[in-house]
C-alpha beads as a LAMMPS data file, in Angstrom:
LAMMPS data file: protein, C-alpha beads

328 atoms
327 bonds

1 atom types
1 bond types

-500.0 500.0 xlo xhi
-500.0 500.0 ylo yhi
-500.0 500.0 zlo zhi

Masses

1 110.0

Atoms # bond

1 1 1 -83.871 430.019 67.766
2 1 1 -82.387 428.250 64.595
3 1 1 -78.935 430.434 64.964
4 1 1 -78.687 428.798 68.543
5 1 1 -79.243 425.333 67.567
6 1 1 -76.831 425.563 64.686
7 1 1 -74.256 427.088 67.100
8 1 1 -74.834 424.232 69.371
9 1 1 -74.412 421.768 66.522
10 1 1 -71.022 423.167 65.556
11 1 1 -69.757 422.869 69.237
12 1 1 -70.589 419.232 68.964
13 1 1 -68.701 418.885 65.603
14 1 1 -71.592 418.529 63.300
15 1 1 -72.058 420.450 60.179
16 1 1 -75.657 419.169 59.732
17 1 1 -76.222 420.052 55.882
18 1 1 -79.807 421.089 55.840
19 1 1 -80.164 419.572 59.467
20 1 1 -78.688 416.280 58.057
21 1 1 -75.685 414.599 59.216
22 1 1 -73.475 413.471 56.184
23 1 1 -71.025 410.669 56.093
24 1 1 -68.895 409.890 53.065
25 1 1 -67.904 406.275 52.351
26 1 1 -64.513 405.765 50.397
27 1 1 -63.344 402.680 49.129
28 1 1 -59.556 402.671 48.531
29 1 1 -57.217 400.253 47.134
30 1 1 -54.168 400.944 45.950
31 1 1 -54.530 404.761 45.933
32 1 1 -51.397 406.248 47.001
33 1 1 -51.234 409.068 44.368
34 1 1 -54.621 410.084 44.745
35 1 1 -56.362 409.364 47.977
36 1 1 -54.934 412.786 49.659
37 1 1 -56.496 414.751 46.630
38 1 1 -59.678 412.585 47.223
39 1 1 -59.856 413.366 51.083
40 1 1 -58.843 417.136 50.491
41 1 1 -61.586 417.820 48.267
42 1 1 -64.505 416.725 50.386
43 1 1 -66.452 420.016 51.328
44 1 1 -66.786 420.858 54.824
45 1 1 -70.669 420.317 54.885
46 1 1 -69.558 416.781 55.312
47 1 1 -69.629 415.531 59.034
48 1 1 -67.655 412.101 58.987
49 1 1 -65.265 410.832 56.064
50 1 1 -64.884 406.591 56.822
51 1 1 -62.021 405.526 54.552
52 1 1 -61.792 401.638 54.412
53 1 1 -58.284 400.408 52.968
54 1 1 -58.796 397.253 51.280
55 1 1 -55.619 395.700 51.890
56 1 1 -53.554 398.150 49.643
57 1 1 -50.005 397.107 48.379
58 1 1 -48.841 400.590 48.291
59 1 1 -48.502 403.545 50.582
60 1 1 -52.185 404.272 50.608
61 1 1 -52.641 403.972 54.369
62 1 1 -49.711 406.003 54.935
63 1 1 -51.363 408.660 52.954
64 1 1 -54.502 408.485 54.721
65 1 1 -53.228 408.833 58.151
66 1 1 -51.224 412.067 56.818
67 1 1 -54.782 413.294 56.008
68 1 1 -56.028 412.311 59.267
69 1 1 -53.741 414.757 61.348
70 1 1 -55.509 417.601 59.271
71 1 1 -59.050 416.741 59.380
72 1 1 -60.485 415.067 62.248
73 1 1 -63.551 414.223 60.410
74 1 1 -61.511 411.062 58.715
75 1 1 -61.780 407.611 60.421
76 1 1 -59.583 405.005 58.811
77 1 1 -60.243 401.091 58.860
78 1 1 -57.828 398.805 57.367
79 1 1 -59.098 395.539 56.173
80 1 1 -57.300 392.439 57.231
81 1 1 -58.364 390.761 53.760
82 1 1 -59.165 392.187 50.455
83 1 1 -62.727 392.240 50.532
84 1 1 -63.500 393.955 47.123
85 1 1 -65.276 397.052 46.237
86 1 1 -68.908 396.272 47.755
87 1 1 -67.225 394.801 51.031
88 1 1 -65.685 397.828 51.759
89 1 1 -68.697 400.348 51.086
90 1 1 -70.631 397.958 53.049
91 1 1 -68.239 398.188 55.803
92 1 1 -67.827 401.899 55.674
93 1 1 -71.710 402.403 55.661
94 1 1 -72.167 399.987 58.758
95 1 1 -69.549 402.152 60.861
96 1 1 -71.136 405.455 59.591
97 1 1 -74.798 404.043 60.827
98 1 1 -73.351 403.344 63.962
99 1 1 -72.486 406.975 64.382
100 1 1 -76.389 407.925 63.680
101 1 1 -75.623 409.772 60.168
102 1 1 -78.786 410.424 58.353
103 1 1 -77.220 409.937 54.737
104 1 1 -74.086 408.174 53.538
105 1 1 -72.519 409.156 50.394
106 1 1 -70.115 406.777 48.289
107 1 1 -66.914 408.580 46.655
108 1 1 -64.171 406.790 45.107
109 1 1 -60.709 406.905 46.339
110 1 1 -59.258 407.862 42.894
111 1 1 -60.830 411.458 43.067
112 1 1 -62.960 410.590 39.880
113 1 1 -65.925 411.888 41.593
114 1 1 -66.239 415.842 41.690
115 1 1 -67.338 416.814 45.100
116 1 1 -68.638 420.021 44.012
117 1 1 -71.705 418.052 42.821
118 1 1 -72.216 416.720 46.182
119 1 1 -74.837 419.027 47.098
120 1 1 -77.080 417.985 44.236
121 1 1 -77.332 414.459 45.254
122 1 1 -77.887 415.283 48.885
123 1 1 -80.796 417.767 47.675
124 1 1 -82.249 414.954 45.781
125 1 1 -82.318 412.786 49.037
126 1 1 -83.479 415.567 51.544
127 1 1 -86.070 417.966 49.132
128 1 1 -87.078 415.410 46.859
129 1 1 -87.329 412.453 49.666
130 1 1 -85.620 409.685 47.666
131 1 1 -83.991 407.020 48.667
132 1 1 -81.129 406.814 46.842
133 1 1 -79.865 409.429 44.438
134 1 1 -77.058 408.410 42.084
135 1 1 -74.966 409.857 39.523
136 1 1 -75.814 409.876 36.049
137 1 1 -73.274 410.807 33.300
138 1 1 -75.351 410.194 30.131
139 1 1 -77.977 413.145 30.504
140 1 1 -75.833 415.775 28.251
141 1 1 -74.595 414.904 24.567
142 1 1 -71.213 417.186 25.179
143 1 1 -70.406 415.435 28.224
144 1 1 -70.515 411.962 26.232
145 1 1 -67.434 413.071 24.296
146 1 1 -65.177 412.932 27.062
147 1 1 -66.200 409.305 27.880
148 1 1 -64.114 406.636 26.267
149 1 1 -66.289 404.849 23.577
150 1 1 -65.808 401.474 25.232
151 1 1 -67.405 402.752 28.083
152 1 1 -70.397 404.294 26.603
153 1 1 -71.090 400.765 24.750
154 1 1 -70.895 398.821 27.809
155 1 1 -73.090 401.340 29.850
156 1 1 -75.689 401.331 27.053
157 1 1 -75.889 397.597 27.350
158 1 1 -75.925 397.542 31.237
159 1 1 -78.570 400.401 31.361
160 1 1 -80.724 397.794 29.423
161 1 1 -79.918 395.224 31.446
162 1 1 -80.404 396.867 34.427
163 1 1 -83.781 398.176 33.554
164 1 1 -85.108 394.725 32.894
165 1 1 -83.915 393.113 36.041
166 1 1 -84.139 395.854 38.709
167 1 1 -87.257 397.299 37.730
168 1 1 -85.902 400.911 37.672
169 1 1 -87.020 401.771 34.243
170 1 1 -86.312 405.339 34.635
171 1 1 -82.629 404.830 35.836
172 1 1 -79.785 404.843 33.510
173 1 1 -75.732 404.375 34.286
174 1 1 -76.678 401.928 36.445
175 1 1 -72.678 401.156 37.715
176 1 1 -72.147 404.772 38.498
177 1 1 -70.793 404.483 42.243
178 1 1 -71.490 408.006 43.190
179 1 1 -74.584 407.426 45.417
180 1 1 -76.196 409.207 48.357
181 1 1 -78.331 407.076 50.565
182 1 1 -80.624 407.109 53.198
183 1 1 -78.988 405.601 56.667
184 1 1 -82.643 404.633 57.440
185 1 1 -83.209 403.017 54.007
186 1 1 -79.558 401.032 54.257
187 1 1 -80.789 399.394 57.662
188 1 1 -83.760 397.865 55.812
189 1 1 -81.832 396.049 52.808
190 1 1 -80.263 392.742 53.496
191 1 1 -76.371 393.278 53.004
192 1 1 -75.744 389.551 52.969
193 1 1 -77.170 389.304 49.279
194 1 1 -75.424 392.631 48.142
195 1 1 -72.095 391.842 46.035
196 1 1 -68.709 392.269 47.528
197 1 1 -66.970 392.819 44.337
198 1 1 -67.782 395.006 41.305
199 1 1 -71.625 393.855 41.229
200 1 1 -71.945 395.940 43.957
201 1 1 -74.189 398.656 42.611
202 1 1 -76.469 396.201 40.461
203 1 1 -76.989 394.126 43.690
204 1 1 -77.605 397.350 45.649
205 1 1 -80.511 398.390 43.154
206 1 1 -82.045 394.870 43.389
207 1 1 -82.313 394.944 47.132
208 1 1 -83.693 398.742 46.878
209 1 1 -86.247 397.489 44.673
210 1 1 -87.470 394.528 47.020
211 1 1 -88.323 397.461 49.488
212 1 1 -89.874 399.746 46.968
213 1 1 -87.156 402.397 47.909
214 1 1 -87.193 405.487 45.483
215 1 1 -84.300 406.072 43.539
216 1 1 -83.608 409.018 41.203
217 1 1 -80.702 409.998 38.493
218 1 1 -78.844 413.070 39.123
219 1 1 -76.395 414.499 36.334
220 1 1 -73.101 414.500 36.977
221 1 1 -70.661 414.681 34.437
222 1 1 -67.661 412.178 33.838
223 1 1 -64.427 413.367 35.126
224 1 1 -61.349 411.485 33.961
225 1 1 -57.890 412.160 35.118
226 1 1 -54.811 410.379 36.589
227 1 1 -56.940 407.335 37.787
228 1 1 -56.196 403.989 36.323
229 1 1 -59.060 401.821 35.942
230 1 1 -59.203 398.514 38.087
231 1 1 -61.981 396.958 35.951
232 1 1 -61.030 393.750 33.806
233 1 1 -62.857 394.252 30.644
234 1 1 -62.993 390.580 30.100
235 1 1 -64.071 389.429 33.146
236 1 1 -66.005 392.048 35.110
237 1 1 -68.995 393.028 32.930
238 1 1 -69.948 389.316 32.692
239 1 1 -69.934 389.337 36.654
240 1 1 -72.101 392.321 36.686
241 1 1 -74.426 390.748 33.961
242 1 1 -74.691 387.548 36.349
243 1 1 -75.463 389.698 39.227
244 1 1 -78.090 391.581 37.314
245 1 1 -79.742 388.026 36.057
246 1 1 -79.629 386.649 39.683
247 1 1 -80.918 389.729 41.148
248 1 1 -84.006 389.567 38.670
249 1 1 -84.977 385.873 39.508
250 1 1 -84.741 386.950 43.098
251 1 1 -86.905 390.161 42.489
252 1 1 -89.640 388.660 40.498
253 1 1 -89.921 385.706 43.284
254 1 1 -89.732 387.839 46.108
255 1 1 -91.608 390.898 45.042
256 1 1 -94.280 389.362 42.748
257 1 1 -94.810 385.826 43.871
258 1 1 -93.756 385.397 47.614
259 1 1 -94.655 389.008 49.088
260 1 1 -97.721 389.591 46.966
261 1 1 -98.556 387.612 43.883
262 1 1 -98.792 389.688 40.773
263 1 1 -99.686 389.239 37.257
264 1 1 -96.155 390.296 36.341
265 1 1 -94.702 387.120 37.766
266 1 1 -97.497 384.963 35.814
267 1 1 -96.729 387.041 32.310
268 1 1 -93.101 386.730 32.586
269 1 1 -93.010 382.957 33.601
270 1 1 -95.726 381.888 30.848
271 1 1 -93.998 384.671 28.497
272 1 1 -90.756 383.016 28.692
273 1 1 -92.033 379.739 28.670
274 1 1 -94.220 379.919 25.533
275 1 1 -91.149 381.875 23.603
276 1 1 -88.616 379.503 24.489
277 1 1 -90.721 376.455 23.704
278 1 1 -91.476 378.368 20.179
279 1 1 -88.094 379.045 19.662
280 1 1 -86.811 375.678 20.182
281 1 1 -89.647 374.230 17.932
282 1 1 -88.512 376.732 15.114
283 1 1 -84.883 375.275 15.362
284 1 1 -86.113 371.815 14.923
285 1 1 -88.233 372.557 11.983
286 1 1 -85.205 374.907 10.224
287 1 1 -82.917 371.714 10.889
288 1 1 -85.584 369.318 9.191
289 1 1 -86.195 371.806 6.257
290 1 1 -82.246 372.267 5.508
291 1 1 -80.361 369.084 6.532
292 1 1 -83.078 366.593 6.323
293 1 1 -85.052 368.035 3.418
294 1 1 -88.216 367.771 5.178
295 1 1 -90.687 370.556 4.020
296 1 1 -92.745 372.120 6.813
297 1 1 -96.375 372.185 6.613
298 1 1 -98.202 375.388 6.938
299 1 1 -99.711 373.535 10.181
300 1 1 -96.308 372.826 11.397
301 1 1 -94.966 376.423 11.092
302 1 1 -98.172 377.633 12.933
303 1 1 -97.122 375.558 15.914
304 1 1 -93.863 377.316 15.981
305 1 1 -95.165 380.774 15.381
306 1 1 -98.127 380.945 17.608
307 1 1 -96.507 379.971 20.931
308 1 1 -93.651 382.110 20.246
309 1 1 -95.453 385.343 19.339
310 1 1 -97.953 384.709 22.214
311 1 1 -94.691 384.611 24.807
312 1 1 -93.315 387.937 23.396
313 1 1 -96.672 389.607 23.768
314 1 1 -97.018 388.088 27.534
315 1 1 -93.171 389.213 27.921
316 1 1 -94.111 392.790 26.525
317 1 1 -97.290 393.098 28.637
318 1 1 -95.045 392.343 32.012
319 1 1 -92.732 395.055 31.098
320 1 1 -95.393 397.363 30.963
321 1 1 -96.819 396.417 34.122
322 1 1 -93.402 396.606 35.749
323 1 1 -92.750 400.206 33.985
324 1 1 -95.947 401.223 36.097
325 1 1 -95.028 399.201 39.011
326 1 1 -91.561 401.390 39.533
327 1 1 -91.330 403.270 43.043
328 1 1 -92.184 406.699 42.562

Bonds

1 1 1 2
2 1 2 3
3 1 3 4
4 1 4 5
5 1 5 6
6 1 6 7
7 1 7 8
8 1 8 9
9 1 9 10
10 1 10 11
11 1 11 12
12 1 12 13
13 1 13 14
14 1 14 15
15 1 15 16
16 1 16 17
17 1 17 18
18 1 18 19
19 1 19 20
20 1 20 21
21 1 21 22
22 1 22 23
23 1 23 24
24 1 24 25
25 1 25 26
26 1 26 27
27 1 27 28
28 1 28 29
29 1 29 30
30 1 30 31
31 1 31 32
32 1 32 33
33 1 33 34
34 1 34 35
35 1 35 36
36 1 36 37
37 1 37 38
38 1 38 39
39 1 39 40
40 1 40 41
41 1 41 42
42 1 42 43
43 1 43 44
44 1 44 45
45 1 45 46
46 1 46 47
47 1 47 48
48 1 48 49
49 1 49 50
50 1 50 51
51 1 51 52
52 1 52 53
53 1 53 54
54 1 54 55
55 1 55 56
56 1 56 57
57 1 57 58
58 1 58 59
59 1 59 60
60 1 60 61
61 1 61 62
62 1 62 63
63 1 63 64
64 1 64 65
65 1 65 66
66 1 66 67
67 1 67 68
68 1 68 69
69 1 69 70
70 1 70 71
71 1 71 72
72 1 72 73
73 1 73 74
74 1 74 75
75 1 75 76
76 1 76 77
77 1 77 78
78 1 78 79
79 1 79 80
80 1 80 81
81 1 81 82
82 1 82 83
83 1 83 84
84 1 84 85
85 1 85 86
86 1 86 87
87 1 87 88
88 1 88 89
89 1 89 90
90 1 90 91
91 1 91 92
92 1 92 93
93 1 93 94
94 1 94 95
95 1 95 96
96 1 96 97
97 1 97 98
98 1 98 99
99 1 99 100
100 1 100 101
101 1 101 102
102 1 102 103
103 1 103 104
104 1 104 105
105 1 105 106
106 1 106 107
107 1 107 108
108 1 108 109
109 1 109 110
110 1 110 111
111 1 111 112
112 1 112 113
113 1 113 114
114 1 114 115
115 1 115 116
116 1 116 117
117 1 117 118
118 1 118 119
119 1 119 120
120 1 120 121
121 1 121 122
122 1 122 123
123 1 123 124
124 1 124 125
125 1 125 126
126 1 126 127
127 1 127 128
128 1 128 129
129 1 129 130
130 1 130 131
131 1 131 132
132 1 132 133
133 1 133 134
134 1 134 135
135 1 135 136
136 1 136 137
137 1 137 138
138 1 138 139
139 1 139 140
140 1 140 141
141 1 141 142
142 1 142 143
143 1 143 144
144 1 144 145
145 1 145 146
146 1 146 147
147 1 147 148
148 1 148 149
149 1 149 150
150 1 150 151
151 1 151 152
152 1 152 153
153 1 153 154
154 1 154 155
155 1 155 156
156 1 156 157
157 1 157 158
158 1 158 159
159 1 159 160
160 1 160 161
161 1 161 162
162 1 162 163
163 1 163 164
164 1 164 165
165 1 165 166
166 1 166 167
167 1 167 168
168 1 168 169
169 1 169 170
170 1 170 171
171 1 171 172
172 1 172 173
173 1 173 174
174 1 174 175
175 1 175 176
176 1 176 177
177 1 177 178
178 1 178 179
179 1 179 180
180 1 180 181
181 1 181 182
182 1 182 183
183 1 183 184
184 1 184 185
185 1 185 186
186 1 186 187
187 1 187 188
188 1 188 189
189 1 189 190
190 1 190 191
191 1 191 192
192 1 192 193
193 1 193 194
194 1 194 195
195 1 195 196
196 1 196 197
197 1 197 198
198 1 198 199
199 1 199 200
200 1 200 201
201 1 201 202
202 1 202 203
203 1 203 204
204 1 204 205
205 1 205 206
206 1 206 207
207 1 207 208
208 1 208 209
209 1 209 210
210 1 210 211
211 1 211 212
212 1 212 213
213 1 213 214
214 1 214 215
215 1 215 216
216 1 216 217
217 1 217 218
218 1 218 219
219 1 219 220
220 1 220 221
221 1 221 222
222 1 222 223
223 1 223 224
224 1 224 225
225 1 225 226
226 1 226 227
227 1 227 228
228 1 228 229
229 1 229 230
230 1 230 231
231 1 231 232
232 1 232 233
233 1 233 234
234 1 234 235
235 1 235 236
236 1 236 237
237 1 237 238
238 1 238 239
239 1 239 240
240 1 240 241
241 1 241 242
242 1 242 243
243 1 243 244
244 1 244 245
245 1 245 246
246 1 246 247
247 1 247 248
248 1 248 249
249 1 249 250
250 1 250 251
251 1 251 252
252 1 252 253
253 1 253 254
254 1 254 255
255 1 255 256
256 1 256 257
257 1 257 258
258 1 258 259
259 1 259 260
260 1 260 261
261 1 261 262
262 1 262 263
263 1 263 264
264 1 264 265
265 1 265 266
266 1 266 267
267 1 267 268
268 1 268 269
269 1 269 270
270 1 270 271
271 1 271 272
272 1 272 273
273 1 273 274
274 1 274 275
275 1 275 276
276 1 276 277
277 1 277 278
278 1 278 279
279 1 279 280
280 1 280 281
281 1 281 282
282 1 282 283
283 1 283 284
284 1 284 285
285 1 285 286
286 1 286 287
287 1 287 288
288 1 288 289
289 1 289 290
290 1 290 291
291 1 291 292
292 1 292 293
293 1 293 294
294 1 294 295
295 1 295 296
296 1 296 297
297 1 297 298
298 1 298 299
299 1 299 300
300 1 300 301
301 1 301 302
302 1 302 303
303 1 303 304
304 1 304 305
305 1 305 306
306 1 306 307
307 1 307 308
308 1 308 309
309 1 309 310
310 1 310 311
311 1 311 312
312 1 312 313
313 1 313 314
314 1 314 315
315 1 315 316
316 1 316 317
317 1 317 318
318 1 318 319
319 1 319 320
320 1 320 321
321 1 321 322
322 1 322 323
323 1 323 324
324 1 324 325
325 1 325 326
326 1 326 327
327 1 327 328
């Protein structure tokens, strides 16, 4: 019976990896030299390949059309305007949803994501029953040697910010775009709040946290070849951090205040209020002591120390509760 079902699915053009229809979304912008290599490496277990060209200025579209002649799984969408990484991924996901797929994978058009690791992501979603499986390049020290130092430092900083802002304390390498997402989960999130530019991955994690989606890291080593990074090191990291911080405020308000009031919101709110007030008063005391030569009394110092330390303790307690509340 199982063999008959498999034969019927193959006749209908579906490979159905472990009874799940798989789609791959590929954002492409000026990937003339690498897009063909990317498409040709996608394994046969994938049923649908959606490539969205983000108004490329080179011959990316021509290269994709050459691949379409050889692979009927490929569907090309040419964007009329440059809508950014997030915008192209969302557009590809929405097309894949219309084709009734079960899992949607994101792979960059620059051949940086090794397709041989694709089954690991899919198995995490199918067998471990998580909503999003994402790549993590930091699980093994040997592989870190292949990564440029500036990327390691940047990712360490962003990982800390991500844990705090998204509530996924067990997740690292937050801007790794190699992901596998359940189609049903994607339908539940508000795509209007997802960033269309380089804040796509952080804003997606924020939206997933609002619906208590389960997220898991899967070790996938870094692969750097002929691709040229399009990331602006002086601008894009700040944009990502801004996305995280905005998402943090939205998450605390919606998840822990509006939807269901939780002590986490109270502890974070009063903690930041007390610590910030104590910090400002401490600066005022230091200013008076150093510049105006007004020696602070022990009682005055206590007025600065007590609220600051109390605020820090409340924030730490909120973090502990937030860690315990991570979707598992």
